[in-house]
BATOR-581139 format. One record per residue: residue in three letters; x, y, z of N, C-alpha, C, O, CB in turn. Coordinates in steps of 0.1 Angstrom, whole numbers, plus 2048, in hexadecimal, padded with zeros to 3 digits. Atoms other than C-alpha are relative to their C-alpha. Glycine has a CB too. Example, Ala and Ser with C-alpha at 12.3 -4.5 7.8 and 13.67 -1.06 7.14 Angstrom:
<rs>
ala8097F480087B7D384E80980C80081380C8077F680080C/ser7F77F58008897F58477F880B8087FD8168098048057F2/
</rs>
This chain:
<rs>
met80F800802BCB37642A7FD8057F280380F7ED7F880980A/lys8067FC80DBB93774087F680C8017EF80E80A7F97F47FA/cys8097F6801BA63953FD7F17FB8017E88028068038067F3/ser80D806800B8737F3FA7FD7FC80F7F27FE8138007F27F6/glu8038027F1B8A37441F7FE80D8077F580D81080D7F9808/leu8027F57F9B8C39742A7F48077FC7EF80E8058098087FF/lys80D7FB805B6D3A14167F47F98087E97FE8067FE7FD7F1/gln80A8077FAB5938942B7FE80380F7F67FD8168027F27FE/lys7FF7FD7F1B6039944D7F880E8037F88187FB810802804/asp8077F57FDB4B3B145F80980B80681280780D7F57FD808/val7F87F67FBB593D34687FA80780C7F080D80B8048097F6/ile8077FA7F3B533E048C80A80B80581680A8057FE7F380E/asn7F97F47FDB5C4034978017FE8107F77FC8167F880E7FC/ile7FD8007F3B6C4014BA7FD80C8077FC80B81480C7FC802/cys8037F37FAB644254C17F18008057EE80481080280B7F7/ser80F7FF7FFB3D4214BE7FA7F28037EE7F18057FA8077F3/cys80580D7FEB3B3FA4C27F57FD7F67EC7F57F97FB7FD80F/arg80B80380AB263FA4A18077F87F58137FA7F27F880E7FB/thr7FC80580CB293E44847FC8087F57F080C7F37FA7F2800/leu8027F880BB2F3F74657FC7F97F47F57FF7EC80C8077FE/gly80380780CB2A3DC44C80B7F57FD8117F08068008097F4/val7F880B804B3E3C343980A8067F580680E7ED7F87F47FB/val7F67FB809B5E3CB4267FB7FC7F17FA7F17ED80E7FA803/ala80480180FB533D040080B8007F680B7F97EC7F780D7FD/asp7F67FE80AB733DB3F080D80680980C80A8157FB80A7F3/leu7F37FB7FBB983E53F680580B7F780280B7EB80A7F6802/glu7FA7F5809BAB4043EA80F7FD8018137FC80D7FC811804/phe7F2802800BD03FE3E38078087F780380C7EC8037F27FE/asp7F67F8809BEF4103D68057F67F580B7EC7F980C807809/cys7FB80980CBF74013B480E7FF7FF8137F57FA7FA8057F3/cys7F17FF801C1C40A3B78067F880B8107F180880680F801/thr7FA8077F5C233FB3DA7F77F28027FC7E880780080B80D/gly80880E7FDC073E03DB7FA80280E7F47F881380A7F1801/cys8037FE7F2BFE3EE3FE7F18038007EC80A7F880980C807/val80E7FD7FDBD93EF40B80080F8068068128107FA7F580A/leu8017F27FBBCF41440F7F480080A7F58078147FE80B7F4/ser80B7FE7F8BAC40F41D7F67F47FC7F77ED7F27F980F7FC/leu80A80A802B8E3F84217F38097FC7F38147FF7FD7F680E/ile80C7F9804B6C4024117F47F78057F37EB8018018037F0/val80C8077FAB4C3F84237F58077FD7F48138008017FF80F/pro80C7F9805B2A4014147FA80580D7FA7FF8177F77F77F9/gly8067FA7F5B1841842B7F27FB8027EE7F17FC80180F7FE/pro80E8067FDAF44134397F88047F47F980E7ED7FA80680F/ser8097FE80BAD940F4217F48098037F180B80F7FA7F27FB/arg80B7F77FDABC42641D7F37F78037F67EB8067FD8097F5/ile80D8057FDA9741C4228007F17FB8017EF7EF7F48097F9/cys801810803A963F44228077FB7F58027F37ED7F17FC7FE/asn7F680380AAB33F240A7F98027F17FE7FD7E78057F1802/leu8067FE80DA9B3FE3EE80780D7FA80680E7ED7F1802801/leu7FD7F3807AAB4213E88107FF80081680A7FE7F880E809/gly7F27FF7FFAD04163EA80780480B8018018168038077F7/arg7FB7FB7F5AE842540180680D7FF8088117F38087F7806/asp7FC7F4800AF644640B80E8027FD81280D7F87FD80580B/gly7F17FE803B1B4404078077F48068017EA80A80780E806/asp7F780B7FBB3942A41280980580A80C81180A8087F97F5/tyr7F67FD7F9B5042942E80D7FD7F980F7F27F37FF7FA80B/val7F3802806B7442E42280980080C80C80B81180380B7F5/ile7F88007F4B8A42343F80E7FC7FD8127F17F87FA7F680A/pro7F3802803BAE42843D8077F48068027F181180880C803/trp7FA80C7FABC440A44380680280E8077F981680A7FB7F6/ser7F97FC7F2BD541C4617F57FF80B7F880081780680F7FF/cys80B8017F5BB341A4737FC7F38047F47F180D7F58077FC/val80380E7FEBB13F54718087FD80D8147FF80D8047F77F3/lys7F98037F4BBA3EA4948037F180280D7EE8077F880580C/gln7FE80E800BB53C44927F87F97F57EE7FE7F07FB7FA80D/ile808808809BA93A947A8017F380680B7EC8088067FF7F1/gly80280D7FAB9B38B4897F87F67F67F57FA7EB7F880280C/glu805809809B8B36C47B7F38047F97F18017ED7FE7F4807/asp80D7FB806B6837B47680080F8007F78147F87F47FB808/ile8037F2800B6C3A047C80D8087FD8188027FC7FB80580E/val7F57F6801B833BE4757FB80C80A7F081180A8028057EF/leu8027F67F7B863D849080780D7FB81380D7F78067FB80E/val7FC7F3805B893FC4857FD80A80C7F58088147F98037F2/glu8037F67F6B8D41C49A80080D7F780B8117F180B80180C/ile8037F6808B7C4394877F58088067ED80380E7FD7FC7F3/met80C7F67FEB6645848B7F87FE7F37FB8027E8805810802/glu80880580CB4B44A4737FC80C7F77FD80A7EB7F37F9805/glu8047F5808B3F46D46780D8047F780A80A7ED7FA80B808/lys7F47FA806B6347645C8047F77F48097FC7EA80C801809/phe7FC80980AB684564477F47FB7F77F57F17F08087F4806/phe80A804807B464534387FE80A7F47FC8167F67F57FF808/his7FF7F880DB4545F4137F47FE7F97F17F37F580C7FB7F7/lys80C800807B244674038017FD7F380B8027ED7F980C802/ile80080280EB1C4593E17FA80B7F87FA8097EC7FA7F57FD/
</rs>
């Protein structure tokens, strides 16, 4: 799978059955080339006018399945939400 294909997929948390957003970026280890985490922009503030509060940084180990249209993850959202 190409990185650009992964970036088009919705991320769904199977713990809360909520859509977190779309994969925006990947974090990887330069030495090994392994993906460390997915970065998903957090919810926006008032009507997208004031930006957003932060991003979800989801460890690769929390990715449970990658399908045609979605990525299923299992996380406690408040633990992996990083404020900007």
